[in-house]
Residue, then its C-alpha position, 0 to 999 in steps of 0.5 A: x792622285x792618278x792622272x785621271x783624277x782618281x784618288x785611292x786611300x787606305x784608312x785603317x781597314x777602309x779602302x776608299x776611292x774618290x774622284x777629284x773635281x776637275x778644274x773645268x767643272x769648277x770654273x763652269x760652276x763659278x761662271x754660272x754663279x757670276x751670272x746671278x751675282x752680277x745681275x743682283x749688282x745691276x738690279x741693286x744699281x738700278x734701285x730694284x733691290x734695297x741694300x739689306x736684301x742686296x747684301x743678303x742675296x750677295x753674300x749667299x752667292x759670292x760665298x759659294x764663289x769663294x769656296x769654289x775658287x778654293x776648291x779648284x786650287x786642288x782640282x784635276x787641271x788635266x781637264x780644263x776649259x778653253x784658255x779664254x774661258x778659263x781666263x774669263x772665269x778666273x778674272x770675272x767677279x766683283x772687283x772693287x780693289x784694283x790690286x785684287x790677287x789673281x788665281x795663279x798668286x792665291x793658288x801658289x800660296x794656298x798650296x804653301x799653306x797646306x805645306x806648313x799646316x800639316x795635321x798632327x804638326x805644329x803649324x809654321x807661323x811665318x808670313x815669309x814662309x806661309x803669307x796666309x798665316x797672317x790671319x792666324x797670328x798677332x792676336x784677335x785684333x790683328x787678325x780682324x784687320x788682316x781679314x778685313x784688308x786681305x788684298x792689301x795685306x797680300x800686295x804688301x807681302x808680295x811687294x816685300x817678297x818680290x812676288x808681284x805677277x804680271x796678271x796682277x798688273x793686268x788686272x790693275x790696268x783693266x779694273x781701274x777703268x771699270x770702276x771708274x765707269x761703274x761709278x759714273x754709271x751707278x754713282x758713288x753710293x752704289x759703288x760704296x755699297x758693292x764695296x762694303x758687300x765684297x769686304x764683308x764676304x772677304x772679311x767673313x770668308x778669311x776670318x772663318x777659314x783662316x782663323x776660326x777653323x784653325x784654333x786648336x779646339x776646332x781644327x782638331x776635330x775635322x769631322x761633323x759628328x760633333x756639330x748640331x745638325x740645326x747648325x749645319x742646316x743654317x750653315x748650308x742655307x747661308x754658305x752652301x754644301x761646298x762651303x759647310x763641308x770644307x769648313x767643318x771638315x777642315x782638318x780632313x781637308x788638310x790631310x787629304x786635300x784633293x778630296x771634293x769638299x762635297x764629299x768630306x762628309x763621308x769621313x765622319x765615321x771613319x775619322x772617329x775610328x781612325x783619328x787624324 
């Protein structure tokens, strides 16, 4: 990647040029997504939304935040928001686990994951070398539990490997009183509703992105031509284009991680002619 975020690729006879997304653009997107997300939580807390509608709206928006977080691990960091807004974007969210993993820690692990999962090579399944591989090993039941308790599993690994960061300590000191205040204002039932909603996001996100799409019969494709259009349509409504392209083209993403998720569909015909 050039310093200005330009990516030049030669695939077979094709010369492609892409512009990677900037961290500033993705941080801004995440900040804007958190506005309706927080309004939905307040509306639910004030009994303006029933729990089924709250869960649906929360899922649709929070999943877009999840993949936005993923994409900024690969973004062009030369273009950024002012630091105080970056901290706000990286920390703002619906936090219901005080040991929630901060951006710097997740980014480090995600880049390690890419180093251990290269296309055309057998992945390395060792949580000391790649903590995220816990969601791909140990059988389906273990995978389900690991995805459901993502934060707790990663906290255990960080303690085991002595990788706890100061930012995680700061989050703990900030989020505990926030949770207490939320419970006192809205009540324990509303808090548990939000807690379950966030767990569903974490579970489905990690189960899809860290188990399903790394299965050999799915991962080997890395392009959308074999995916029915009706499936992609429903997937995009529920998850957004950023999520659907990143998921359906996951092998392509591992080959060229700096390509924006929304542009991965352009590899359909090229990858068919030049398998990765």
